[in-house]
LUMVEX-551741 format. One record per residue (C-alpha): residue in one letter; y, z, x. Coordinates in nm, 4 decimals. Layout:
N
NODE   res          y          z          x
NODE     A          Y          Z          X
...
# end
This chain:
324
NODE   res          y          z          x
NODE     M     8.2423    -6.5079     3.2322
NODE     T     8.5689    -6.6203     3.0759
NODE     E     8.5820    -6.8009     2.7455
NODE     T     8.8764    -6.9033     2.5279
NODE     V     8.8379    -6.8487     2.1549
NODE     A     9.0767    -6.9478     1.8762
NODE     L     9.1590    -6.6745     1.6278
NODE     P     9.2718    -6.8234     1.2942
NODE     V     9.5697    -6.6660     1.1219
NODE     R     9.6096    -6.6357     0.7458
NODE     G     9.9558    -6.5295     0.6373
NODE     P    10.2701    -6.4478     0.8364
NODE     F    10.2075    -6.3295     1.1906
NODE     D    10.4066    -6.3194     1.5125
NODE     L    10.2406    -6.2072     1.8363
NODE     A    10.5848    -6.1458     1.9862
NODE     A    10.6440    -5.8850     1.7139
NODE     S    10.3166    -5.7169     1.8112
NODE     I    10.4294    -5.7043     2.1734
NODE     R    10.7670    -5.5581     2.0754
NODE     F    10.5834    -5.2960     1.8714
NODE     L    10.3766    -5.1924     2.1731
NODE     E    10.6883    -5.1792     2.3900
NODE     G    10.9165    -4.9979     2.1477
NODE     F    10.7019    -4.7699     1.9313
NODE     T    10.6376    -4.4603     2.1436
NODE     P    10.2945    -4.3692     2.0000
NODE     A    10.1647    -4.7148     2.0909
NODE     G    10.2211    -4.6344     2.4581
NODE     R    10.2400    -4.9851     2.6136
NODE     P    10.5823    -5.0274     2.7775
NODE     D    10.4271    -5.3011     2.9949
NODE     A    10.3060    -5.5094     2.6992
NODE     G    10.5607    -5.7826     2.7576
NODE     R    10.5063    -5.8065     3.1315
NODE     H    10.3763    -6.1618     3.0908
NODE     R    10.6163    -6.3321     2.8540
NODE     G    10.4538    -6.4319     2.5262
NODE     T    10.1113    -6.3027     2.6331
NODE     L     9.9416    -5.9756     2.5463
NODE     A     9.6703    -5.8457     2.7803
NODE     L     9.4168    -5.5839     2.6686
NODE     A     9.1273    -5.4064     2.8375
NODE     F     8.8795    -5.1857     2.6541
NODE     P     8.5123    -5.0928     2.6200
NODE     A     8.3620    -5.3121     2.3495
NODE     A     8.0998    -5.1824     2.1101
NODE     P     7.8067    -5.2029     2.0804
NODE     S     7.7384    -5.2397     2.4556
NODE     W     8.0518    -5.0443     2.5514
NODE     R     8.0914    -5.2611     2.8612
NODE     P     8.4569    -5.3170     2.9602
NODE     V     8.6139    -5.6449     2.8500
NODE     G     8.9482    -5.8098     2.9092
NODE     V     9.1358    -6.0088     2.6468
NODE     R     9.4503    -6.2125     2.7051
NODE     L     9.6196    -6.3318     2.3866
NODE     R     9.8819    -6.5957     2.3238
NODE     Q    10.0050    -6.7664     2.0103
NODE     E    10.0438    -7.1385     1.9671
NODE     G    10.1649    -7.3553     1.6854
NODE     D    10.4988    -7.3833     1.5071
NODE     L    10.6335    -7.0617     1.6602
NODE     G    11.0015    -7.1354     1.6964
NODE     A    11.0481    -7.2348     1.3355
NODE     S    11.0872    -6.9687     1.0749
NODE     R    11.1496    -7.0152     0.7106
NODE     R    11.3711    -6.8431     0.4626
NODE     D    11.2014    -6.7769     0.1348
NODE     S    11.4173    -6.9149    -0.1439
NODE     T    11.3254    -6.6299    -0.3782
NODE     T    11.3230    -6.3291    -0.1457
NODE     G    11.5645    -6.4448     0.1234
NODE     E    11.3133    -6.3395     0.3838
NODE     G    11.2585    -6.5117     0.7143
NODE     G    10.9255    -6.5027     0.8912
NODE     V    10.6666    -6.6796     1.0964
NODE     L    10.4221    -6.8835     0.8964
NODE     G    10.0533    -6.8381     0.9429
NODE     R     9.9346    -7.1296     0.7310
NODE     P     9.9996    -6.9665     0.3924
NODE     G    10.0067    -7.2943     0.2079
NODE     G     9.9127    -7.5452     0.4710
NODE     E    10.2804    -7.6084     0.5495
NODE     R    10.2597    -7.5088     0.9144
NODE     E     9.9801    -7.3836     1.1279
NODE     T     9.9654    -7.1221     1.3983
NODE     R     9.6743    -6.9630     1.5729
NODE     V     9.6135    -6.7086     1.8429
NODE     L     9.4142    -6.8043     2.1503
NODE     A     9.2087    -6.5263     2.3067
NODE     E     9.0927    -6.5629     2.6635
NODE     I     8.7908    -6.3318     2.6811
NODE     D     8.6747    -6.1951     3.0168
NODE     A     8.3385    -6.0341     2.9409
NODE     H     7.9650    -6.0348     2.9848
NODE     P     7.8246    -6.3317     2.7849
NODE     D     7.6690    -6.0960     2.5282
NODE     D     8.0068    -5.9279     2.4721
NODE     V     8.2193    -6.2359     2.4004
NODE     G     8.1463    -6.2263     2.0262
NODE     P     8.2074    -5.8509     1.9844
NODE     A     8.5216    -5.8698     2.2018
NODE     T     8.6540    -6.1501     1.9819
NODE     E     8.6014    -5.9412     1.6693
NODE     H     8.7675    -5.6428     1.8366
NODE     A     9.0693    -5.8598     1.9214
NODE     R     9.0975    -5.9869     1.5634
NODE     R     9.0885    -5.6308     1.4318
NODE     I     9.3324    -5.4953     1.6927
NODE     L     9.5960    -5.7472     1.5781
NODE     S     9.4962    -5.7141     1.2082
NODE     L     9.4044    -6.0839     1.2054
NODE     D     9.0757    -6.0042     1.0320
NODE     V     9.2793    -5.9412     0.7153
NODE     D     9.4111    -6.2227     0.4963
NODE     G     9.7845    -6.1531     0.4952
NODE     T     9.8914    -6.4293     0.2595
NODE     G     9.9524    -6.1825    -0.0243
NODE     F    10.1693    -5.9461     0.1781
NODE     A    10.4914    -6.1317     0.0946
NODE     A    10.4074    -6.1090    -0.2755
NODE     I    10.4457    -5.7302    -0.2954
NODE     D    10.7130    -5.6876    -0.5604
NODE     D    10.9120    -5.3979    -0.4202
NODE     P    11.2659    -5.4482    -0.2835
NODE     H    11.2142    -5.1715    -0.0268
NODE     V    10.9081    -5.3484     0.1108
NODE     A    11.0945    -5.6796     0.1067
NODE     R    11.3643    -5.5234     0.3231
NODE     L    11.1034    -5.3913     0.5683
NODE     R    10.9396    -5.7339     0.5929
NODE     Q    11.2774    -5.8892     0.6629
NODE     E    11.3492    -5.6325     0.9357
NODE     H    11.0139    -5.6965     1.1052
NODE     P    10.9003    -6.0513     1.0208
NODE     G    10.5459    -6.1302     1.1245
NODE     L    10.4603    -5.7746     1.2285
NODE     R    10.1154    -5.6514     1.1334
NODE     P     9.9593    -5.3215     1.2398
NODE     V     9.8566    -5.3221     1.6051
NODE     L     9.5583    -5.0916     1.6306
NODE     F     9.3763    -4.8790     1.8808
NODE     H     9.1071    -5.0771     2.0600
NODE     S     8.8404    -4.9048     1.8494
NODE     P     8.7852    -4.6103     1.6138
NODE     Y     8.6300    -4.4408     1.9180
NODE     E     8.9562    -4.4616     2.1143
NODE     A     9.1555    -4.3550     1.8088
NODE     A     8.9337    -4.0489     1.7721
NODE     C     8.9715    -3.9640     2.1416
NODE     W     9.3476    -4.0008     2.1066
NODE     S     9.3531    -3.7605     1.8141
NODE     V     9.1781    -3.4929     2.0208
NODE     I     9.3830    -3.5532     2.3355
NODE     G     9.7091    -3.5371     2.1386
NODE     H     9.6295    -3.2311     1.9287
NODE     R     9.9136    -2.9754     1.9572
NODE     I    10.0887    -3.1484     2.2480
NODE     R    10.3731    -3.4004     2.2582
NODE     I    10.2741    -3.7596     2.1959
NODE     V    10.4324    -3.8807     2.5207
NODE     Q    10.2334    -3.6176     2.7101
NODE     A     9.9133    -3.7232     2.5342
NODE     A     9.9798    -4.0901     2.6162
NODE     A    10.0182    -4.0022     2.9848
NODE     I     9.6884    -3.8088     2.9858
NODE     K     9.5054    -4.0935     2.8127
NODE     Q     9.6432    -4.3460     3.0614
NODE     R     9.5398    -4.1274     3.3573
NODE     M     9.1891    -4.1038     3.2085
NODE     A     9.1718    -4.4812     3.1934
NODE     E     9.2876    -4.5182     3.5530
NODE     R     9.0622    -4.2433     3.6885
NODE     L     8.7490    -4.2885     3.4773
NODE     G     8.7575    -4.6417     3.3377
NODE     D     8.7086    -4.9890     3.4814
NODE     R     8.9778    -5.2384     3.5669
NODE     V     8.9676    -5.5746     3.3912
NODE     G     9.2353    -5.8357     3.4404
NODE     G     9.4539    -5.5867     3.6257
NODE     L     9.4448    -5.3315     3.3426
NODE     A     9.2585    -5.0016     3.3288
NODE     S     9.0133    -4.9713     3.0405
NODE     F     8.9596    -4.6371     2.8681
NODE     P     8.6137    -4.5041     2.9653
NODE     G     8.3309    -4.5870     2.7292
NODE     P     8.1368    -4.3111     2.5537
NODE     E     7.8514    -4.2988     2.8054
NODE     R     8.0980    -4.2481     3.0905
NODE     L     8.2968    -3.9967     2.8892
NODE     L     7.9854    -3.7830     2.8392
NODE     T     7.9686    -3.7291     3.2171
NODE     V     8.3238    -3.5970     3.2399
NODE     T     8.3605    -3.2219     3.2836
NODE     D     8.7234    -3.1935     3.3875
NODE     V     9.0405    -3.3748     3.2851
NODE     P     9.3749    -3.2496     3.4158
NODE     G     9.5863    -3.1378     3.1214
NODE     L     9.2952    -3.0892     2.8794
NODE     P     9.1337    -2.7512     2.8072
NODE     P     8.7523    -2.7229     2.7957
NODE     V     8.7472    -2.7213     2.4148
NODE     K     8.9069    -3.0669     2.4052
NODE     I     8.6574    -3.2027     2.6570
NODE     E     8.3754    -3.0649     2.4433
NODE     R     8.5238    -3.2404     2.1409
NODE     L     8.5591    -3.5657     2.3352
NODE     H     8.1872    -3.5401     2.4137
NODE     G     8.1191    -3.5054     2.0404
NODE     I     8.3218    -3.8199     1.9734
NODE     A     8.1329    -4.0063     2.2459
NODE     R     7.8007    -3.9109     2.0867
NODE     A     7.9264    -4.0179     1.7429
NODE     A     8.0308    -4.3544     1.8875
NODE     L     7.6915    -4.4087     2.0508
NODE     D     7.5215    -4.3172     1.7222
NODE     G     7.7247    -4.5824     1.5391
NODE     D     7.9205    -4.3324     1.3296
NODE     L     8.2519    -4.4788     1.4486
NODE     D     8.1689    -4.8429     1.3820
NODE     A     8.4791    -5.0094     1.2335
NODE     G     8.2891    -5.2298     0.9895
NODE     R     8.0827    -4.9383     0.8646
NODE     L     8.3909    -4.7234     0.8032
NODE     R     8.5812    -5.0002     0.6241
NODE     A     8.2853    -5.0816     0.4019
NODE     M     8.2800    -4.7262     0.2635
NODE     E     8.4931    -4.5900    -0.0139
NODE     T     8.8014    -4.4421     0.1526
NODE     A     8.7268    -4.0867     0.0410
NODE     Q     8.3718    -4.1068     0.1720
NODE     A     8.4831    -4.2490     0.5068
NODE     L     8.7286    -3.9613     0.5486
NODE     V     8.4554    -3.7086     0.4679
NODE     E     8.2207    -3.8717     0.7197
NODE     L     8.4839    -3.8683     0.9932
NODE     Q     8.5665    -3.5017     0.9356
NODE     R     8.2054    -3.4146     1.0159
NODE     I     8.2850    -3.4871     1.3797
NODE     P     8.3914    -3.1586     1.5464
NODE     G     8.7675    -3.1452     1.5991
NODE     I     8.8481    -3.4152     1.3440
NODE     G     9.0517    -3.2953     1.0466
NODE     L     9.2084    -3.4939     0.7653
NODE     F     9.5110    -3.6098     0.9658
NODE     S     9.2890    -3.7383     1.2471
NODE     A     9.0392    -3.8936     1.0052
NODE     E     9.3171    -4.0914     0.8371
NODE     L     9.4466    -4.2068     1.1752
NODE     I     9.0971    -4.3209     1.2809
NODE     L     9.0418    -4.5097     0.9551
NODE     I     9.3864    -4.6740     0.9474
NODE     R     9.4712    -4.7337     1.3135
NODE     G     9.1201    -4.7340     1.4572
NODE     A     8.9027    -4.9124     1.2020
NODE     G     9.2016    -5.1089     1.0702
NODE     H     9.1592    -5.0391     0.7001
NODE     P     9.4537    -5.2274     0.5466
NODE     D     9.4886    -5.0291     0.2254
NODE     V     9.5026    -4.6539     0.2826
NODE     F     9.7913    -4.4261     0.1916
NODE     P     9.7639    -4.1196     0.4190
NODE     A     9.7881    -3.7856     0.2426
NODE     S     9.8764    -3.5905     0.5579
NODE     E    10.1250    -3.8101     0.7464
NODE     R    10.4439    -3.6074     0.7112
NODE     R    10.6637    -3.8463     0.9079
NODE     L    10.5643    -4.1302     0.6756
NODE     H    10.6289    -3.9123     0.3699
NODE     D    10.9703    -3.8124     0.5042
NODE     E    11.0642    -4.1747     0.5711
NODE     M    10.9490    -4.2815     0.2256
NODE     A    11.1624    -4.0117     0.0670
NODE     H    11.4590    -4.1331     0.2726
NODE     E    11.3981    -4.4997     0.1883
NODE     Y    11.3507    -4.4425    -0.1848
NODE     G    11.6286    -4.1829    -0.2173
NODE     L    11.3977    -3.9017    -0.3289
NODE     H    11.4632    -3.5327    -0.2773
NODE     D    11.1546    -3.3342    -0.1717
NODE     P    10.8983    -3.5498    -0.3580
NODE     S    10.5371    -3.4389    -0.3877
NODE     P    10.2639    -3.6290    -0.1996
NODE     A    10.1299    -3.7345    -0.5399
NODE     R    10.4665    -3.8879    -0.6296
NODE     L    10.4751    -4.0812    -0.3024
NODE     A    10.1157    -4.1967    -0.3464
NODE     A    10.2097    -4.3276    -0.6918
NODE     I    10.4951    -4.5309    -0.5421
NODE     A    10.2577    -4.6700    -0.2807
NODE     E    10.0278    -4.8048    -0.5522
NODE     A    10.2647    -5.1025    -0.5747
NODE     W    10.1826    -5.1858    -0.2118
NODE     R     9.8123    -5.2562    -0.2733
NODE     P     9.6136    -5.3996    -0.0984
NODE     Y     9.8400    -5.3487     0.2045
NODE     R     9.9332    -4.9813     0.1851
NODE     S     9.8485    -4.9254     0.5532
NODE     W    10.0688    -5.2206     0.6524
NODE     V    10.3732    -5.0953     0.4628
NODE     G    10.3197    -4.7449     0.5990
NODE     L    10.3249    -4.8848     0.9519
NODE     L    10.6561    -5.0643     0.8921
NODE     L    10.8107    -4.7433     0.7607
NODE     R    10.6918    -4.5482     1.0646
NODE     V    10.8187    -4.8138     1.3037
NODE     R    11.1602    -4.8214     1.1401
NODE     R    11.1838    -4.4405     1.1544
NODE     E    11.0996    -4.4249     1.5250
NODE     L    11.3310    -4.7113     1.6180
NODE     E    11.6213    -4.5473     1.4334
NODE     T    11.5596    -4.1842     1.5333
NODE     A    11.3408    -4.1898     1.8495
NODE     E    11.2111    -3.8546     1.7276
NODE     I    10.8725    -3.8931     1.8995
NODE     A    11.0209    -4.0135     2.2265
NODE     R    11.2580    -3.7163     2.2218
NODE     G    10.9865    -3.4737     2.1237
NODE     R    11.1533    -3.3306     1.8151
NODE     R    11.1465    -3.3875     1.4442
NODE     V    11.4388    -3.5471     1.2697
NODE     T    11.5759    -3.4666     0.9264
NODE     R    11.6853    -3.7843     0.7510
# end
């Protein structure tokens, strides 16, 4: 069945910025995101049934108008912060009737619409203000689920990100279902039957099976992970074979969509922070202290820094690290 659901928006948001992110940020791996102008199409297995669903998203409301904040000088798209203007996202859900509700919640999380963003513009840091001005209305665009984020972390371990993205896409096309013209990544039950994936050694397939079992057991439920203390969630995730701290942080931030985590192991983010704040070889503790001013949106600011770095350096697309 197909059902259209309205997703309310609280705080600045621009779906077009999300589409540009998917097109331009190499790790996101969706160069076709803008194929249908102003519309974003997704296909993924939706927990808890793990049946494939399709979601087509479009934004309506006062989209063309932006405002310039008289105090910060920032422009942006309004998401009903003070009742001045209203915008919402319409989600056309193509799913089994029992999956419409879960698919709707997945869509809200994927676009970070399940977070009240009205306080984001109030972060009192000129560096953050500049990032907001560079990318008005952009919120983190997430993996379809913590399960897919975990699979990505295993697929991409010790290979180039562009190579990992190609392998993941081939897995979707070969092993997943097609919904709305898009290939969905295989759900955990299907993944458990896979014994060979071109480009992946047996140890990675074994680890993917471990992730599939964790997903079926509910250990990768986004709500469960976000409800935990951050440290505890990271410990829990690292109990899955093949998941270290870097991967656990990625799963929590870009899979579960936790809005307020400062990653301890994301070197590219640390390098970009040092560049932005004019620091020479700062310690992770020093950077974490700076990020305290970003609460409760530390994940959001981190994403903007990473996007700016990739757009300016294309270091991931080129497959080499850049010294700023």
